[in-house]
Each structure stands twice: as C-alpha cells, then as structure tokens.
VOMIKE-351263 format. One line per 4 residues: number of its first residue (from 1); their letters; for each residue x, y, z of N, C-alpha, C, O. Coordinates in steps of 0.02 Angstrom, whole numbers. Atoms other than C-alpha are relative to their C-alpha. Last residue first. Layout:
BEGIN
NUM) a) X:Y:Z:X:Y:Z:X:Y:Z:X:Y:Z  ...
END
This chain:
BEGIN
97) svvt) 3:76:6:1850:7343:2894:-26:-12:-71:-34:-69:-92  -70:20:-1:1901:7532:2886:-2:-78:-15:38:-103:-54  -36:-23:64:1728:7587:2832:68:-31:-2:89:-51:-56  27:43:56:1650:7480:2974:28:18:-67:39:-25:-110
93) lmgq) -29:62:-1:1764:7560:3100:-25:-52:-49:8:-101:-66  -65:-6:21:1715:7734:3054:38:-73:-4:78:-87:-48  -1:-16:73:1531:7689:3065:71:4:-28:84:-22:-82  11:60:37:1552:7601:3237:3:13:-77:27:-29:-115
89) nlrw) 51:-18:44:1631:7753:3321:-8:-60:-49:39:-78:-85  49:54:1:1716:7700:3477:-54:12:-51:-113:1:-37  65:-24:-22:1804:7867:3490:-54:-53:2:-112:-36:17  -3:-41:-59:1981:7802:3495:-70:24:24:-85:26:83
85) agcc) -22:40:-61:1950:7652:3382:3:44:64:-15:23:119  56:49:-14:1853:7750:3252:15:-39:63:-29:-50:105  56:-39:-28:1977:7894:3253:-57:-46:22:-88:-35:74  -18:-27:-67:2123:7778:3230:-57:40:35:-68:36:95
81) glgg) -8:54:-54:2035:7677:3096:22:28:66:-4:9:118  64:25:-23:1983:7831:3002:-1:-54:52:-41:-54:99  32:-54:-39:2155:7897:3005:-67:-17:24:-84:-9:82  -30:1:-63:2226:7731:2942:-27:51:49:-36:35:108
77) iltl) 29:58:-35:2101:7727:2798:27:-6:70:-12:-19:117  71:-8:-14:2140:7906:2750:-31:-61:38:-70:-55:85  9:-53:-54:2328:7883:2762:-72:7:20:-87:6:79  -19:29:-64:2319:7719:2665:-5:48:56:-27:31:111
73) ltgt) 49:49:-23:2222:7801:2528:12:-33:65:-33:-42:106  60:-38:-16:2335:7950:2510:-53:-48:30:-82:-35:83  -16:-33:-58:2491:7837:2510:-60:42:31:-71:44:91  -1:49:-49:2417:7734:2374:14:25:67:-20:2:113
69) gill) 72:23:-8:2374:7886:2268:0:-54:55:-44:-49:98  42:-56:-33:2547:7965:2298:-71:-21:12:-99:-5:64  -21:-6:-70:2640:7802:2263:-42:55:38:-63:47:96  28:58:-37:2539:7775:2103:18:5:78:-24:-5:121
65) ycil) 71:-11:-4:2580:7951:2048:-33:-58:36:-75:-48:80  10:-51:-51:2764:7919:2080:-76:16:13:-97:21:70  -16:31:-64:2761:7756:1982:-8:50:58:-33:33:112  54:43:-11:2680:7844:1835:6:-31:69:-41:-32:108
61) sfhd) 53:-45:-21:2812:7979:1840:-65:-41:20:-99:-24:68  -14:-26:-71:2945:7848:1842:-54:49:19:-71:52:78  14:57:-48:2871:7758:1692:9:25:70:-30:10:115  77:13:3:2864:7920:1588:-18:-52:56:-64:-43:95
57) stqp) 31:-60:-33:3047:7964:1640:-74:-6:5:-104:11:56  -16:10:-72:3109:7793:1589:-32:52:44:-56:38:99  47:55:-21:3025:7814:1420:15:-12:71:-34:-24:106  68:-23:-19:3109:7985:1398:-47:-57:21:-94:-43:57
53) gnat) 48:6:55:3287:7914:1405:-71:25:21:-88:22:80  7:67:18:3426:7880:1530:-52:-11:-61:-53:-62:-94  -64:16:32:3475:8065:1544:-2:-73:-27:32:-88:-76  8:-31:69:3293:8107:1580:64:-17:-32:61:-24:-93
49) lvdn) 46:40:41:3302:7991:1734:-4:24:-77:-8:-17:-123  -28:71:13:3454:8070:1811:-42:-39:-49:-17:-68:-97  -55:-10:50:3378:8245:1785:37:-62:-15:56:-75:-72  29:-7:66:3213:8191:1869:57:12:-54:51:-9:-112
45) vsrd) 19:63:19:3304:8130:2020:-29:0:-71:-21:-47:-110  -65:43:8:3399:8291:2038:-17:-71:-20:22:-103:-56  -23:-9:66:3234:8392:2013:64:-42:-16:77:-59:-74  -70:-9:-4:3148:8322:2168:32:5:-70:28:-44:-107
41) lllw) -19:-72:2:2958:8350:2143:76:12:8:95:70:1  33:-37:57:2904:8175:2091:25:74:-4:33:102:-58  -30:27:63:3027:8079:2206:-25:41:-54:15:59:-97  -76:-19:5:2984:8192:2356:24:-23:-63:57:17:-97
37) lgli) -3:-75:18:2790:8180:2323:77:16:-7:98:50:-54  24:-15:66:2800:7989:2312:7:69:-22:28:85:-77  -52:26:43:2906:7973:2469:-19:15:-71:22:40:-109  -56:-47:2:2789:8090:2562:52:-24:-48:81:17:-84
33) lvfl) 24:-64:29:2636:7986:2515:59:47:-4:70:76:-57  3:14:76:2729:7820:2556:-24:63:-40:-1:75:-96  -69:11:25:2778:7888:2728:-1:-10:-78:37:19:-116  -34:-70:8:2603:7954:2761:70:-4:-28:91:38:-67
29) gslw) 37:-38:60:2529:7784:2717:33:71:-6:50:95:-60  -32:29:61:2661:7700:2839:-30:31:-64:5:42:-113  -71:-26:10:2611:7824:2975:32:-31:-62:70:3:-97  0:-71:18:2424:7785:2953:70:29:-9:81:69:-55
25) fcln) 26:-2:69:2448:7596:2956:-4:69:-28:11:79:-86  -59:30:41:2558:7609:3111:-22:5:-76:15:26:-120  -51:-55:2:2420:7720:3191:58:-25:-44:82:14:-85  22:-45:45:2290:7583:3135:49:63:1:60:93:-52
21) llfv) -1:28:68:2386:7452:3227:-15:50:-53:23:59:-100  -75:2:18:2408:7562:3378:14:-30:-67:58:-7:-104  -21:-66:7:2219:7598:3388:72:5:-23:89:42:-69  29:-26:64:2172:7416:3364:18:74:-16:25:91:-75
17) isrl) -35:35:52:2291:7368:3504:-22:23:-67:18:40:-111  -67:-27:1:2224:7504:3620:38:-34:-57:73:-1:-95  5:-63:30:2045:7444:3590:67:38:-10:74:74:-60  14:7:70:2092:7274:3628:-8:60:-39:15:66:-95
13) trfc) -62:25:28:2174:7322:3789:-11:-9:-72:31:11:-112  -48:-59:11:2022:7434:3834:64:-22:-31:94:18:-68  27:-41:52:1900:7285:3801:51:62:-15:66:80:-72  -13:34:66:2006:7168:3905:-24:39:-56:8:38:-108
9) gggp) -71:-3:21:2009:7290:4050:16:-28:-69:53:1:-109  -55:-26:-46:1825:7301:4067:61:12:-33:67:41:-87  -55:38:12:1718:7189:3951:59:29:41:111:-4:46  -2:74:-23:1572:7303:3940:66:-34:-20:93:-21:-74
5) psrv) 21:44:52:1610:7488:3920:-1:-71:26:35:-88:73  -56:33:37:1631:7590:4080:-27:-50:-51:-77:-83:-36  2:75:-6:1488:7700:4134:58:-30:-45:71:-9:-101  -23:29:64:1525:7882:4172:-3:-81:7:23:-112:54
1) m) -46:55:-5:1430:7954:4316:11:-28:-63:-37:-37:-101
END
C-alpha cells in the first residue's frame, strides 16, 4: 500500500507549482543557451559584425559566450529543480534553493 505524503491535496498542489516554475526556468535557460549558440555559429551575423570593425566582433563573441554559460547554468538548475520536485528529492531541491 502506498502512503500519501502529509498535507494531502495542498502538498500536491504546491509540488505541481514548484515543478511548473522550475520547468519555466529550465525552458528559459534552454532558450538562452540556443540563442547564444545560434548567434555564435551563424556566419551572416559574424559577417555583419566584422564589417563594423574587429572590436565589435570581439565584444560580440564575449556576449555569445556569456549567453551560453548563463543558459547552461539556468538549464542545469532548472532541470535539478524539476527532478527534485517530481521525485521529492531533498538533495536536489537544496541545491536549487
């Protein structure tokens, strides 16, 4: 027999809200990561920037790498939060908080 967690329906509702918020966090991190990769790897954007000068291109590359790093971090934290909320894993939820 499976025991229900304490708090009943209120607990399940709160768990669902935490899961959905972390899912939004994960999706936004994935979007930022893909945006950074797309801007870095798209040759047409790179051609436009090199026409404006090499300094602009260097700053643009730095911004792309920052987007990639931020997106990766957001994706990892959001994924841990989703898994922690879904599986009720205290360790994962502690890392996220």
